[in-house]
C-alpha positions in Angstrom: 130.3 56.7 143.0 127.1 56.6 140.7 127.6 55.0 137.2 125.7 56.6 134.4 124.1 54.1 132.1 122.2 54.6 128.6 119.1 52.7 127.6 121.5 51.0 124.9 124.0 49.7 127.7 121.1 47.9 129.4 118.9 47.0 126.5 121.6 46.5 123.9 119.2 44.4 121.5 116.3 46.5 122.0 114.1 48.1 119.2 114.6 51.9 118.7 110.8 52.1 119.2 110.3 50.4 122.3 110.3 52.1 126.2 111.5 49.8 128.5 110.7 50.2 132.2 112.2 48.3 135.3 110.5 48.7 138.5 113.0 49.7 141.2 110.8 50.2 144.1 107.1 50.5 144.6 105.9 53.2 142.3 109.4 54.1 141.2 110.4 52.8 137.8 113.7 53.1 135.5 112.6 54.4 132.2 114.6 53.7 129.2 113.9 55.5 126.3 115.9 54.3 123.4 119.1 56.3 122.8 118.8 58.5 125.6 119.7 58.5 129.6 118.0 56.3 131.7 115.4 58.3 133.7 114.3 57.6 137.1 110.3 58.0 137.1 107.4 57.9 139.3 104.2 56.2 138.7 101.1 57.4 140.3 98.8 55.1 138.5 99.7 51.7 136.7 99.4 52.9 133.3 101.0 56.5 133.5 104.8 57.2 134.4 105.4 60.5 135.7 109.1 62.0 134.8 110.4 65.0 136.7 112.8 67.3 134.5 113.9 70.5 134.6 113.9 73.1 131.6 116.4 75.8 131.3 116.0 79.3 129.7 119.0 80.8 128.9 118.5 84.4 128.3 120.8 87.1 126.6 119.0 90.6 126.6 115.8 90.0 124.8 116.7 86.3 123.7 116.5 82.9 124.8 118.4 79.9 123.5 116.3 77.1 121.6 117.5 73.9 120.8 116.6 71.8 117.4 116.2 68.3 119.2 118.2 65.4 117.6 116.2 63.4 115.2 117.0 60.4 117.1 115.5 61.6 120.3 112.1 59.5 121.3 110.4 62.7 122.7 110.0 65.5 120.4 112.4 64.7 117.8 113.3 67.5 115.4 111.3 70.0 117.3 112.4 73.5 118.4 112.4 73.3 122.4 113.6 75.0 125.2 116.1 72.6 126.7 115.7 70.3 129.3 116.8 67.1 131.0 115.7 64.6 133.9 116.1 64.7 137.3 118.0 62.0 138.9 116.9 59.6 142.1 117.4 62.0 144.8 118.5 64.9 143.1 116.8 68.4 143.8 115.4 70.2 140.7 118.3 73.4 141.4 121.1 70.2 141.3 119.5 69.0 138.0 119.3 72.3 136.6 123.0 73.0 137.2 124.0 69.3 136.3 122.0 69.5 132.9 123.0 73.0 131.8 126.9 71.9 132.2 126.1 68.7 130.4 124.3 70.1 127.7 126.2 73.4 127.2 129.6 73.3 129.0 128.9 76.3 131.1 128.2 76.7 134.8 124.9 78.5 135.7 125.5 81.3 138.0 122.4 83.3 138.3 118.9 81.6 137.9 115.2 81.6 139.2 112.3 79.4 138.7 109.6 80.6 136.2 106.9 78.0 136.2 105.5 74.6 136.4 104.2 72.6 133.6 103.0 69.0 132.7 103.2 67.8 129.5 101.4 64.4 128.2 102.6 62.0 126.0 101.1 58.3 125.7 102.0 56.3 128.6 104.3 59.5 130.2 103.7 62.5 132.1 106.4 65.0 132.2 106.6 67.1 135.3 108.6 70.2 134.0 110.3 72.8 136.2 111.3 75.8 134.1 114.1 78.0 135.5 115.4 81.2 133.9 119.3 81.3 133.5 120.9 85.2 133.4 124.5 84.7 133.9 126.6 81.5 133.2 130.5 81.0 133.4 132.0 79.6 130.2 131.5 79.4 126.4 128.3 77.6 125.3 128.8 74.6 123.4 126.5 72.1 121.6 126.8 68.6 123.2 123.5 66.9 122.8 120.9 68.9 120.5 121.0 69.1 116.7 121.5 72.7 116.6 121.3 75.8 119.0 120.1 79.3 118.0 119.0 82.5 119.9 115.4 83.5 119.4 112.9 86.4 120.5 111.1 85.9 123.9 108.1 84.6 122.5 105.8 81.4 122.5 106.1 81.2 118.5 109.9 80.6 119.1 109.4 76.9 120.3 107.2 73.9 119.2 106.0 72.4 122.2 102.8 73.9 124.3 104.5 73.8 128.0 107.7 75.7 126.5 105.1 78.3 124.8 103.6 78.8 128.4 106.9 79.2 130.0 107.8 81.8 127.6 104.4 83.4 128.1 105.2 83.4 131.8 108.6 85.0 131.2 107.3 87.6 129.3 105.0 88.5 132.5 107.9 88.7 134.6 109.4 91.6 132.5 
């Protein structure tokens, strides 16, 4: 049984503005973003950490579910984004997708497909984002992590970060 840790449980006295990293194996790092779950990251260079993530576009008719990220999140606080989450060590992207949709919304994804892959650069961190569109799910959508959720048109202007804009553009091409 694996135990889930958060950055505050491992670094209780850490400043809320500091990113902590523990080297677990060669080129593998445990990345602790203050106030968020720990992510297993891979480093391709000594000065940049790469974090694998899944982003999930829940689609209902001609709309997608957009979250307003909590102001306490280190990455893109308060921004309107496509929901996403980290891929845990040894986990496939599809398994991460199913887990993250369940954790963030309390629903089970039933129909989904890969849309695109994007890289998102932040100082010292590169996010490799695999985008999926989820078109069917079981259960009622709940808000467990985001500040708010709303349904928005499938247009790049519905979100605020560039890779999400590109993903929604790609989704329009599929129609």
